[in-house]
C-alpha positions as a printed NumPy array, in Angstrom:
array([[ -0.02 ,  -0.012,   0.048],
       [  2.866,   2.429,   0.923],
       [  4.663,   1.892,  -2.325],
       [  1.425,   2.367,  -4.279],
       [  0.774,   5.719,  -2.654],
       [  4.354,   6.746,  -3.231],
       [  4.269,   5.685,  -6.895],
       [  0.919,   7.754,  -7.24 ],
       [  2.626,  10.729,  -5.722],
       [  5.64 ,  10.231,  -7.964],
       [  3.441,  10.099, -11.08 ],
       [  1.352,  13.081,  -9.894],
       [  4.506,  15.26 ,  -9.185],
       [  6.119,  14.155, -12.559],
       [  2.942,  15.207, -14.29 ],
       [  3.061,  18.611, -12.502],
       [  6.775,  19.034, -13.653],
       [  5.778,  18.128, -17.253],
       [  2.954,  20.618, -17.125],
       [  5.126,  23.496, -15.859],
       [  7.987,  22.689, -18.225],
       [  6.132,  21.818, -21.376],
       [  3.763,  24.608, -21.705],
       [  4.361,  26.908, -24.552],
       [  4.897,  30.064, -22.482],
       [  8.457,  31.161, -22.341],
       [  9.831,  31.245, -18.804],
       [ 10.638,  34.688, -17.423],
       [  7.66 ,  36.254, -19.038],
       [  4.869,  35.525, -16.547],
       [  3.794,  37.238, -13.319],
       [  6.154,  35.031, -11.218],
       [  9.029,  36.397, -13.322],
       [  7.776,  39.978, -12.756],
       [  7.664,  39.286,  -9.087],
       [ 11.169,  37.782,  -8.973],
       [ 12.567,  40.723, -10.942],
       [ 10.911,  43.21 ,  -8.723],
       [ 12.206,  41.56 ,  -5.573],
       [ 15.676,  41.427,  -7.028],
       [ 15.503,  45.059,  -8.077],
       [ 14.519,  45.976,  -4.423],
       [ 17.314,  43.812,  -2.955],
       [ 19.781,  45.354,  -5.352],
       [ 18.685,  48.822,  -4.496],
       [ 19.46 ,  47.993,  -0.806],
       [ 22.815,  46.731,  -1.689],
       [ 21.992,  43.186,  -1.08 ],
       [ 22.655,  40.12 ,  -3.48 ],
       [ 24.264,  42.367,  -5.992],
       [ 25.703,  39.391,  -8.072],
       [ 22.288,  37.468,  -8.096],
       [ 20.109,  37.815, -11.221],
       [ 17.093,  36.145, -12.651],
       [ 19.305,  33.228, -14.159],
       [ 20.589,  32.432, -10.61 ],
       [ 17.162,  32.335,  -9.093],
       [ 15.868,  30.23 , -11.978],
       [ 18.853,  27.795, -11.693],
       [ 18.038,  27.495,  -7.92 ],
       [ 14.308,  27.079,  -8.7  ],
       [ 15.058,  24.196, -11.239],
       [ 17.083,  22.476,  -8.443],
       [ 14.135,  22.891,  -5.913],
       [ 11.605,  21.672,  -8.506],
       [ 13.557,  18.369,  -8.945],
       [ 14.41 ,  17.646,  -5.358],
       [ 10.902,  16.106,  -4.686],
       [ 11.327,  13.863,  -7.783],
       [ 14.601,  12.488,  -6.445],
       [ 13.012,  11.977,  -3.026],
       [  9.946,  10.17 ,  -4.376],
       [ 11.937,   8.223,  -6.953],
       [ 14.378,   7.056,  -4.153],
       [ 11.393,   5.9  ,  -2.045],
       [  9.688,   4.069,  -4.795],
       [ 12.72 ,   2.221,  -6.304],
       [ 14.481,  -0.566,  -4.496],
       [ 17.849,   0.471,  -3.032],
       [ 19.729,  -1.914,  -5.346],
       [ 18.34 ,  -0.079,  -8.396],
       [ 20.448,   3.082,  -7.496],
       [ 21.969,   3.23 , -11.079],
       [ 18.452,   3.564, -12.499],
       [ 17.813,   6.367, -10.122],
       [ 20.951,   8.16 , -11.164],
       [ 19.918,   7.946, -14.886],
       [ 16.276,   8.544, -14.271],
       [ 16.613,  12.251, -13.238],
       [ 18.989,  13.098, -16.087],
       [ 17.017,  11.24 , -18.654],
       [ 13.778,  12.953, -17.541],
       [ 15.306,  16.415, -17.591],
       [ 17.027,  15.651, -20.974],
       [ 13.598,  14.694, -22.431],
       [ 12.153,  17.915, -21.265],
       [ 14.835,  20.127, -22.733],
       [ 14.784,  18.179, -25.962],
       [ 11.095,  18.491, -26.247],
       [ 11.292,  22.182, -25.525],
       [ 14.03 ,  22.68 , -28.202],
       [ 12.279,  20.654, -30.946],
       [  8.533,  21.042, -30.385],
       [  7.83 ,  24.22 , -28.483],
       [  8.27 ,  27.494, -30.382],
       [  9.354,  30.215, -27.99 ],
       [ 10.921,  27.764, -25.496],
       [ 14.744,  26.963, -25.447],
       [ 16.078,  23.752, -24.132],
       [ 19.322,  24.374, -22.26 ],
       [ 22.052,  22.174, -21.02 ],
       [ 22.168,  24.398, -17.988],
       [ 18.675,  23.347, -17.068],
       [ 19.7  ,  19.653, -17.516],
       [ 22.464,  20.268, -14.928],
       [ 20.319,  22.098, -12.436],
       [ 17.432,  19.654, -12.709],
       [ 19.812,  16.569, -12.415],
       [ 21.478,  18.146,  -9.45 ],
       [ 18.04 ,  18.7  ,  -7.76 ],
       [ 17.082,  15.117,  -8.395],
       [ 20.426,  13.795,  -6.965],
       [ 20.066,  16.072,  -3.907],
       [ 16.658,  14.691,  -3.285],
       [ 17.677,  11.12 ,  -3.72 ],
       [ 20.867,  11.625,  -1.543],
       [ 19.006,  13.21 ,   1.278],
       [ 16.471,  10.236,   1.276],
       [ 19.296,   7.726,   1.26 ],
       [ 21.155,   9.391,   4.086],
       [ 17.822,   9.701,   6.072],
       [ 16.941,   6.02 ,   5.541],
       [ 20.543,   4.931,   6.59 ],
       [ 20.522,   7.044,   9.723],
       [ 17.141,   5.444,  10.793],
       [ 18.673,   2.091,  10.898]])
């Protein structure tokens, strides 16, 4: 029962990520981008985080978006399938970026996004493995 619930949660969250990443809207053009840019402008005006721009925030957000995928995948897959887990995050991210590049006008697939997404996936899986090991 537990594995079925975790698998359903993984499928639902993966669907959410696909919805967010495969919509035709170009990132950085919506209301969230306006809010982030306004917040950055305010911080910069106060002399804070001068070296942080929208690209840095987007990179960190991509990491954050993929952490739950790493956690859920690590909880669903058997521990001996760690190599599948390592490939899964990068393959999923690569699929998204390839799809954006080839099939979504106005969207750009970037290797940088594959890097940040994969990093988030691995952070989520790593934290899950460490937590599981410390519980023993």
